[in-house]
C-alpha positions as CSV (number, residue, x, y, z in Angstrom):
1,M,114.5,-6.3,-149.6
2,L,113.8,-9.3,-147.4
3,L,110.4,-10.6,-146.3
4,G,109.7,-12.3,-143.0
5,I,106.3,-13.6,-141.9
6,D,105.4,-15.3,-138.6
7,M,102.1,-17.2,-137.9
8,G,101.6,-16.8,-134.2
9,T,98.9,-18.1,-131.9
10,G,96.9,-14.9,-132.0
11,S,98.0,-13.2,-135.2
12,T,100.2,-13.4,-138.4
13,K,102.8,-10.7,-138.8
14,G,105.0,-9.8,-141.7
15,V,107.9,-7.3,-142.1
16,L,109.7,-5.9,-145.1
17,V,113.3,-5.3,-144.1
18,D,116.4,-4.1,-146.0
19,T,119.7,-5.9,-145.7
20,M,120.9,-3.5,-142.9
21,G,118.0,-4.6,-140.7
22,T,115.9,-1.5,-141.2
23,V,112.1,-2.2,-141.1
24,I,110.5,-0.7,-144.2
25,A,106.9,-1.8,-143.6
26,S,104.9,-4.3,-141.5
27,E,101.5,-5.9,-141.6
28,T,99.5,-7.8,-139.0
29,I,96.3,-9.9,-139.2
30,A,94.7,-11.1,-136.0
31,H,93.2,-14.6,-135.7
32,S,92.2,-17.1,-133.1
33,M,92.6,-20.8,-132.5
34,D,89.7,-23.2,-132.3
35,L,89.0,-25.1,-129.0
36,P,86.4,-27.6,-130.2
37,R,86.7,-29.9,-127.2
38,P,88.3,-29.8,-123.7
39,G,92.1,-30.3,-124.3
40,W,91.9,-29.7,-128.0
41,A,93.5,-26.7,-129.7
42,E,93.4,-26.4,-133.5
43,V,93.6,-24.0,-136.5
44,D,92.3,-24.2,-140.0
45,A,95.6,-24.2,-141.9
46,D,94.2,-23.1,-145.3
47,A,91.8,-20.4,-144.0
48,V,94.2,-19.0,-141.4
49,W,97.8,-19.8,-142.2
50,W,97.9,-19.8,-146.0
51,R,95.3,-17.1,-146.6
52,E,97.0,-14.7,-144.1
53,V,100.4,-15.4,-145.6
54,C,99.0,-14.6,-149.0
55,A,97.3,-11.4,-147.8
56,I,100.4,-10.1,-145.9
57,S,102.7,-11.0,-148.8
58,A,100.6,-9.0,-151.2
59,A,100.3,-6.0,-148.9
60,L,104.0,-5.8,-148.2
61,V,105.0,-6.3,-151.9
62,A,102.7,-3.3,-152.6
63,K,104.8,-1.3,-150.1
64,M,108.1,-2.0,-151.8
65,P,110.2,1.1,-152.3
66,A,110.6,2.2,-155.9
67,H,113.5,0.4,-157.7
68,A,113.9,-2.1,-154.8
69,T,113.8,-5.8,-155.5
70,L,112.7,-8.7,-153.2
71,G,115.6,-11.0,-152.5
72,A,114.1,-13.9,-150.4
73,V,111.2,-14.8,-148.1
74,C,111.0,-16.9,-144.9
75,V,108.0,-18.0,-142.8
76,S,108.0,-19.2,-139.3
77,G,105.0,-20.4,-137.2
78,V,103.7,-21.8,-134.0
79,G,105.0,-25.3,-133.2
80,P,105.5,-28.0,-133.0
81,C,102.1,-28.7,-134.8
82,L,100.7,-31.5,-136.8
83,L,99.0,-31.0,-140.1
84,L,98.0,-34.0,-142.4
85,C,97.5,-33.2,-146.1
86,D,96.6,-35.2,-149.2
87,A,98.8,-35.4,-152.3
88,D,97.5,-32.0,-153.5
89,L,98.4,-30.3,-150.3
90,R,94.8,-30.1,-149.1
91,P,94.5,-30.3,-145.3
92,L,92.5,-33.3,-144.3
93,R,91.6,-32.0,-140.9
94,P,92.5,-28.9,-138.8
95,A,96.1,-28.6,-137.7
96,I,96.7,-29.9,-134.1
97,L,98.6,-27.3,-132.2
98,Y,101.6,-27.5,-129.9
99,G,101.7,-28.3,-126.2
100,I,98.4,-26.6,-125.4
101,D,96.6,-29.4,-127.2
102,T,96.6,-32.3,-124.7
103,R,94.4,-34.8,-126.4
104,A,97.1,-37.5,-126.9
105,H,97.7,-38.3,-123.2
106,V,96.8,-42.0,-123.7
107,E,99.2,-42.2,-126.7
108,I,102.0,-40.5,-124.7
109,A,101.7,-43.2,-122.1
110,S,101.5,-46.1,-124.6
111,L,104.4,-44.9,-126.7
112,T,106.5,-44.3,-123.5
113,E,105.8,-47.9,-122.5
114,E,106.5,-49.2,-125.9
115,F,109.9,-47.5,-126.5
116,G,111.0,-47.0,-122.9
117,E,111.4,-43.7,-121.0
118,K,115.1,-44.0,-120.7
119,D,115.6,-44.8,-124.4
120,I,113.4,-41.9,-125.4
121,L,115.3,-39.5,-123.3
122,D,118.6,-40.8,-124.7
123,R,117.6,-40.8,-128.3
124,A,115.2,-37.9,-128.7
125,G,116.6,-35.8,-125.8
126,T,113.1,-35.1,-124.4
127,L,110.5,-37.2,-122.7
128,L,107.1,-37.4,-124.4
129,S,104.6,-34.7,-123.3
130,S,101.8,-32.8,-124.9
131,Q,104.5,-30.9,-126.8
132,A,105.5,-34.0,-128.8
133,V,104.2,-34.6,-132.3
134,G,104.7,-38.4,-132.4
135,P,101.8,-39.1,-130.0
136,K,99.5,-36.8,-132.0
137,I,100.2,-38.7,-135.2
138,E,99.4,-41.9,-133.2
139,W,96.2,-40.3,-132.0
140,V,95.0,-39.5,-135.5
141,R,96.0,-43.1,-136.6
142,R,93.9,-44.5,-133.8
143,H,90.9,-42.2,-133.7
144,E,90.6,-40.9,-137.3
145,P,92.0,-43.8,-139.4
146,Q,90.3,-42.5,-142.6
147,V,92.2,-39.2,-142.3
148,F,95.5,-41.0,-141.6
149,E,95.1,-43.4,-144.6
150,A,94.2,-40.5,-146.9
151,A,97.3,-38.5,-145.9
152,A,100.2,-38.2,-148.3
153,G,102.4,-36.1,-146.0
154,W,102.6,-34.5,-142.6
155,Y,103.7,-30.9,-141.9
156,G,104.4,-28.3,-139.2
157,S,103.1,-24.7,-139.7
158,N,106.2,-23.4,-141.5
159,S,106.8,-26.5,-143.6
160,Y,103.2,-26.4,-144.8
161,I,103.8,-22.8,-146.1
162,A,107.1,-23.8,-147.6
163,A,105.3,-26.6,-149.4
164,R,102.5,-24.3,-150.6
165,L,105.1,-21.8,-151.9
166,T,107.6,-24.2,-153.5
167,G,106.1,-27.6,-153.8
168,E,109.0,-29.0,-151.7
169,Y,108.3,-31.5,-148.9
170,V,110.8,-30.5,-146.2
171,M,111.1,-29.9,-142.4
172,D,113.7,-27.9,-140.6
173,H,115.9,-29.7,-138.1
174,H,114.6,-27.7,-135.1
175,T,111.0,-28.4,-135.8
176,A,111.8,-32.1,-136.4
177,S,113.7,-32.2,-133.1
178,Q,110.4,-31.3,-131.4
179,C,108.5,-34.1,-133.2
180,D,109.5,-36.6,-130.4
181,P,110.3,-39.4,-130.6
182,L,110.7,-39.3,-134.4
183,Y,114.1,-37.4,-134.4
184,A,117.5,-38.4,-133.0
185,T,118.7,-35.1,-131.7
186,R,122.2,-36.1,-130.9
187,E,122.7,-37.3,-134.5
188,F,120.7,-34.5,-136.3
189,G,118.6,-37.0,-138.2
190,W,115.4,-39.0,-138.3
191,N,115.2,-41.8,-135.7
192,R,114.0,-44.0,-138.6
193,Q,112.9,-47.1,-136.7
194,W,110.6,-45.3,-134.4
195,A,109.6,-42.7,-137.0
196,E,108.6,-45.4,-139.5
197,R,106.7,-47.3,-136.8
198,I,104.6,-44.2,-135.9
199,C,104.3,-42.6,-139.4
200,G,103.5,-45.8,-141.2
201,H,103.0,-45.1,-144.9
202,L,103.7,-41.4,-144.5
203,P,107.1,-40.4,-145.9
204,L,109.5,-38.5,-143.8
205,P,110.2,-34.9,-145.0
206,R,113.7,-34.0,-146.2
207,L,115.6,-32.3,-143.4
208,V,117.0,-28.8,-143.8
209,W,118.3,-26.0,-141.6
210,P,116.0,-23.0,-141.0
211,S,118.1,-20.6,-143.2
212,E,118.4,-23.1,-146.0
213,I,116.8,-22.2,-149.3
214,V,114.4,-25.1,-150.0
215,G,113.0,-23.9,-153.4
216,Q,111.5,-21.1,-155.3
217,V,108.1,-19.6,-155.4
218,T,106.0,-21.4,-158.1
219,A,103.9,-19.6,-160.6
220,A,100.7,-20.8,-158.9
221,A,101.9,-19.5,-155.5
222,A,103.0,-16.3,-157.1
223,E,99.5,-15.7,-158.4
224,Q,98.0,-16.1,-154.9
225,T,100.6,-14.3,-152.9
226,G,101.8,-11.5,-155.1
227,L,105.4,-12.7,-154.6
228,P,107.5,-12.9,-157.7
229,A,107.8,-16.4,-159.2
230,G,111.3,-17.8,-158.7
231,L,111.8,-15.9,-155.4
232,P,114.1,-18.0,-153.1
233,V,112.3,-19.4,-150.0
234,A,114.1,-20.2,-146.8
235,A,112.8,-23.1,-144.6
236,G,112.0,-21.1,-141.4
237,T,111.3,-22.7,-138.1
238,V,109.2,-22.6,-134.9
239,D,108.5,-18.9,-134.0
240,A,110.0,-18.8,-130.6
241,Y,113.4,-19.9,-132.0
242,S,113.2,-17.4,-134.9
243,E,112.5,-14.7,-132.3
244,A,115.5,-15.8,-130.3
245,F,117.6,-15.6,-133.4
246,S,116.3,-12.1,-134.1
247,V,117.6,-10.7,-130.8
248,G,121.0,-12.2,-131.0
249,V,120.6,-15.4,-128.9
250,R,123.1,-17.4,-131.0
251,R,126.1,-18.3,-128.9
252,P,126.4,-21.0,-126.2
253,G,125.2,-19.6,-122.9
254,D,122.8,-17.0,-124.6
255,Q,119.3,-17.2,-123.3
256,M,116.0,-15.8,-124.4
257,L,113.2,-15.1,-121.9
258,M,109.9,-14.5,-123.7
259,Y,107.1,-12.7,-121.8
260,G,103.7,-13.5,-123.2
261,S,100.5,-15.4,-122.6
262,T,102.9,-18.1,-121.3
263,M,106.6,-17.8,-120.7
264,F,109.1,-19.5,-123.0
265,L,112.8,-19.9,-122.5
266,V,115.5,-20.9,-125.0
267,Q,119.2,-21.4,-124.3
268,V,121.9,-22.2,-126.8
269,I,124.3,-24.9,-125.6
270,D,127.6,-26.1,-126.9
271,E,127.2,-29.9,-126.4
272,Y,124.4,-32.4,-126.2
273,H,122.7,-32.5,-122.8
274,S,119.3,-34.0,-121.8
275,D,117.2,-33.4,-118.7
276,P,113.8,-35.1,-118.1
277,T,112.3,-31.7,-117.1
278,L,113.6,-29.8,-120.2
279,W,113.3,-30.0,-124.0
280,T,116.6,-30.7,-125.8
281,T,116.4,-29.6,-129.4
282,A,118.4,-28.8,-132.5
283,G,119.0,-25.1,-132.7
284,V,118.5,-22.6,-135.5
285,E,122.0,-22.5,-137.0
286,P,123.5,-25.6,-138.7
287,G,124.8,-28.1,-136.1
288,S,123.7,-26.1,-133.1
289,L,121.8,-27.3,-130.0
290,A,119.4,-25.7,-127.5
291,L,117.5,-26.3,-124.3
292,A,114.0,-25.0,-123.9
293,A,111.3,-24.8,-121.3
294,G,107.8,-23.3,-121.1
295,T,105.1,-22.4,-118.6
296,S,101.4,-23.0,-119.1
297,T,100.3,-19.5,-117.8
298,A,101.8,-16.1,-117.5
299,G,100.1,-13.2,-119.2
300,T,96.9,-15.3,-119.2
301,L,97.0,-15.4,-115.4
302,I,97.3,-11.6,-115.2
303,N,94.4,-11.1,-117.6
304,W,92.3,-13.6,-115.6
305,L,93.1,-11.6,-112.4
306,Q,92.2,-8.4,-114.1
307,T,88.8,-9.7,-115.2
308,L,88.2,-11.4,-111.9
309,T,88.8,-8.2,-109.9
310,G,86.6,-6.0,-111.9
311,G,88.5,-5.2,-115.1
312,A,90.3,-2.1,-113.8
313,P,92.7,-0.4,-116.3
314,F,96.2,-2.1,-116.4
315,D,97.9,1.2,-115.3
316,E,95.8,1.3,-112.1
317,L,96.5,-2.3,-111.3
318,T,100.2,-1.8,-111.9
319,A,100.2,1.2,-109.5
320,E,98.5,-0.9,-106.8
321,A,101.1,-3.7,-107.3
322,L,104.0,-1.3,-107.1
323,G,102.5,0.0,-103.8
324,V,102.9,-3.5,-102.3
325,P,106.4,-4.2,-101.0
326,P,108.4,-7.1,-102.7
327,G,107.4,-10.4,-101.1
328,S,103.7,-9.4,-101.2
329,E,103.7,-9.3,-97.4
330,G,103.7,-13.0,-97.0
331,L,101.4,-14.0,-99.9
332,L,102.5,-16.7,-102.3
333,M,100.9,-17.9,-105.5
334,L,101.4,-21.1,-107.4
335,P,100.4,-20.1,-110.9
336,Y,99.3,-23.5,-112.2
337,L,95.8,-22.4,-113.2
338,A,96.1,-24.3,-116.5
339,G,98.2,-27.1,-115.2
340,E,101.9,-26.7,-115.7
341,R,104.6,-27.6,-118.3
342,T,108.2,-27.2,-117.2
343,P,109.4,-28.6,-114.9
344,V,106.5,-30.5,-113.4
345,F,104.6,-31.5,-116.6
346,D,101.3,-32.0,-114.8
347,P,98.1,-31.1,-116.6
348,Q,96.2,-31.7,-113.4
349,A,98.2,-29.2,-111.4
350,R,96.1,-26.3,-110.0
351,G,96.7,-22.8,-108.6
352,V,97.3,-22.2,-105.0
353,L,97.2,-19.0,-102.8
354,A,99.1,-19.5,-99.6
355,G,99.3,-17.0,-96.7
356,L,96.1,-15.1,-97.6
357,T,94.8,-12.8,-94.9
358,L,92.1,-10.1,-94.6
359,R,94.7,-7.4,-94.9
360,H,95.7,-8.5,-98.4
361,G,94.1,-6.5,-101.3
362,R,94.1,-6.5,-105.0
363,G,97.6,-5.1,-105.3
364,H,98.9,-8.0,-103.2
365,L,97.2,-10.5,-105.5
366,F,98.8,-9.0,-108.6
367,R,102.3,-8.7,-107.1
368,A,102.0,-12.3,-105.8
369,A,101.0,-13.5,-109.3
370,Y,104.0,-11.8,-110.9
371,E,106.3,-13.2,-108.2
372,G,104.8,-16.7,-108.6
373,I,105.6,-16.6,-112.3
374,A,109.1,-15.4,-111.4
375,F,109.6,-18.3,-108.9
376,G,108.7,-20.7,-111.7
377,I,111.3,-19.1,-114.0
378,R,114.0,-19.4,-111.3
379,Q,113.1,-23.1,-111.0
380,I,113.6,-23.6,-114.7
381,L,116.8,-21.6,-114.9
382,E,118.3,-23.7,-112.1
383,R,117.6,-26.8,-114.2
384,F,119.4,-25.1,-117.1
385,D,122.3,-24.4,-114.8
386,D,122.6,-28.0,-113.9
387,G,123.9,-28.7,-117.4
388,H,124.9,-25.4,-119.0
389,S,125.0,-22.2,-117.1
390,G,123.6,-19.2,-118.9
391,T,125.9,-16.2,-119.5
392,R,123.5,-13.7,-121.1
393,T,119.7,-13.3,-120.8
394,V,117.8,-11.3,-123.5
395,A,114.2,-10.5,-122.6
396,V,111.4,-10.0,-125.2
397,G,107.6,-9.9,-125.3
398,G,104.7,-7.7,-124.3
399,G,105.0,-8.6,-120.6
400,L,108.0,-6.3,-120.3
401,K,105.6,-3.4,-120.3
402,S,104.9,-4.3,-116.6
403,P,107.7,-2.9,-114.4
404,V,106.6,-5.2,-111.6
405,W,106.9,-8.4,-113.6
406,A,110.3,-7.7,-115.2
407,Q,111.8,-6.5,-112.0
408,A,110.4,-9.4,-110.0
409,I,112.1,-11.9,-112.4
410,S,115.5,-10.2,-112.1
411,D,115.2,-9.9,-108.3
412,V,114.0,-13.5,-107.8
413,T,116.5,-15.1,-110.2
414,G,119.4,-12.7,-109.4
415,R,120.0,-12.2,-113.2
416,S,120.2,-9.1,-115.3
417,Q,118.0,-9.0,-118.4
418,L,119.0,-7.3,-121.6
419,V,116.1,-5.6,-123.5
420,P,116.7,-5.2,-127.3
421,E,115.9,-2.0,-129.2
422,Q,114.0,-3.9,-131.8
423,A,111.6,-6.4,-130.3
424,I,109.5,-7.0,-133.4
425,G,109.3,-10.7,-133.0
426,A,109.9,-13.8,-135.0
427,S,109.1,-12.2,-138.4
428,Y,112.3,-10.0,-138.0
429,G,114.3,-13.2,-137.4
430,D,112.7,-14.7,-140.5
431,A,113.8,-11.8,-142.6
432,L,117.4,-12.3,-141.3
433,L,117.2,-16.1,-142.0
434,A,116.0,-15.3,-145.5
435,G,118.9,-12.9,-146.1
436,I,121.5,-15.4,-144.8
437,G,120.0,-18.3,-146.8
438,A,120.0,-16.3,-150.1
439,G,123.5,-15.1,-149.5
440,L,122.4,-11.4,-149.3
441,V,124.0,-10.9,-145.8
442,P,126.9,-12.7,-144.1
443,A,126.0,-15.8,-142.0
444,D,127.2,-14.1,-138.8
445,T,125.0,-11.0,-139.3
446,D,123.3,-9.8,-136.1
447,W,120.8,-7.0,-136.3
448,A,120.1,-7.0,-132.5
449,R,120.9,-3.8,-130.5
450,I,120.4,-3.7,-126.7
451,A,118.5,-0.7,-125.5
452,R,118.5,-1.2,-121.7
453,E,119.3,-3.6,-118.8
454,I,117.1,-4.7,-116.0
455,E,119.3,-5.4,-113.0
456,P,118.4,-7.3,-109.8
457,D,118.0,-5.3,-106.6
458,P,120.4,-6.9,-104.1
459,R,118.3,-5.6,-101.2
460,N,115.6,-8.2,-102.1
461,R,117.8,-11.2,-102.7
462,A,117.8,-12.8,-99.2
463,M,114.1,-12.3,-98.8
464,Y,113.3,-13.9,-102.2
465,D,115.7,-16.8,-101.5
466,E,113.7,-17.6,-98.4
467,L,110.3,-17.2,-100.1
468,F,111.4,-19.3,-103.0
469,A,112.3,-22.2,-100.7
470,T,108.8,-22.0,-99.3
471,W,107.2,-21.6,-102.7
472,A,109.1,-24.7,-104.1
473,Q,107.5,-26.8,-101.4
474,L,103.9,-25.9,-102.3
475,Y,103.5,-28.1,-105.3
476,P,104.8,-31.4,-103.8
477,A,102.9,-30.7,-100.6
478,T,99.5,-30.2,-102.4
479,R,99.9,-32.4,-105.5
480,E,97.8,-35.2,-104.2
481,Q,95.0,-32.9,-103.2
482,M,95.2,-31.1,-106.6
483,H,94.7,-34.3,-108.4
484,R,91.7,-35.3,-106.3
485,L,90.1,-31.9,-107.0
486,A,90.9,-32.2,-110.7
487,A,89.3,-35.6,-110.9
488,A,86.2,-34.2,-109.2
489,D,85.9,-31.3,-111.6
490,P,83.2,-32.2,-114.2
491,G,84.9,-29.7,-116.7
């Protein structure tokens, strides 16, 4: 048996899988993040991450089939995050989460000025943004110096769990490549001059690949988790990339499109390529590279609209949206209600409804929201195509339950989407990484099976091309006004 566990934004999920990819059992524990101040997003690493990994491990070990043995475990998690711990692995403050935590905007600007935008893009592959870990380390150093001085190591979500399980101080290459500007992506190693400048006395973790066995479960960890002492532990990685791995996104040109509270895109590439509007990272498999992008809203926008318009059941709202013709009868939405990440990277961006008339109803609003999200995905995919055209798109996530959303993305982008039979998530990819690392399955094992394909409707292409051209003009045309309104907002 193989055990995979993923610590997501809203829950921790674990699966027990055999070496053929059959899921034997699963467990989920819901949790929430803390939002103590505007722009802050945190989690208590011990109370949430570690305790939930312990609980899920114990529950799944108890469900092991008779005479079966556990061969390896791997844990992934949200990221890139920043957790500072003392020498006894006690967290010194809550973990600072990925790009949704925007506290380090001053540090982003100062480090960009110090190192140079062009040099950062060339060395790290990605410009500094709220997604970067380096500015967050700098923020702690400036604003919480007592925490920084007391720290003996810094961790991401999965590397913290690996340390708690094995005592090893490691970080996987992919997570490290999102710790800009500390990692030299082209060279697959620490960018030591900049890393030592920002990290100061903090040692740099040993770099490993996500499937690499980093150590064995210690006796102390075995007592808390129920896992057998001596069990091999694979490094793991950021959850979105483990999920991409789980659905067979592994060859150059393969893309994953994740439908969720936000949308996240990953594409495997065959040679180094950097773009100021994308994230260039190390991939999951040794020596691989990937491009990534993410929006700031998606499912959160639909949930907001549902609440705003009276909280009608989702099926009723879907039926209303399906009753509106593609194009929403001239209504366009810019879905920047929480700012935007790729490709504008503007936390002060705001939502826009354009073309609204008295004849537009609730169904129009929902279809326009789905189409606005789809236009944003087309904009991102066109940036991907500038460097490396995608050849195969695999779609995952809860948003696929909406026929309007999924079809709008295929129609707007002109791309087919492959939907896998098993869309369990990152924990399934973790189990596969554990099996590969422990040598229990071949390195090229792929458990993914495609169940269906969402094809674009060619009848809508010309109309969507025209609407996209108009939609793409909305942000640059209103940016100045957005920023004035954002500055006037006391929140």
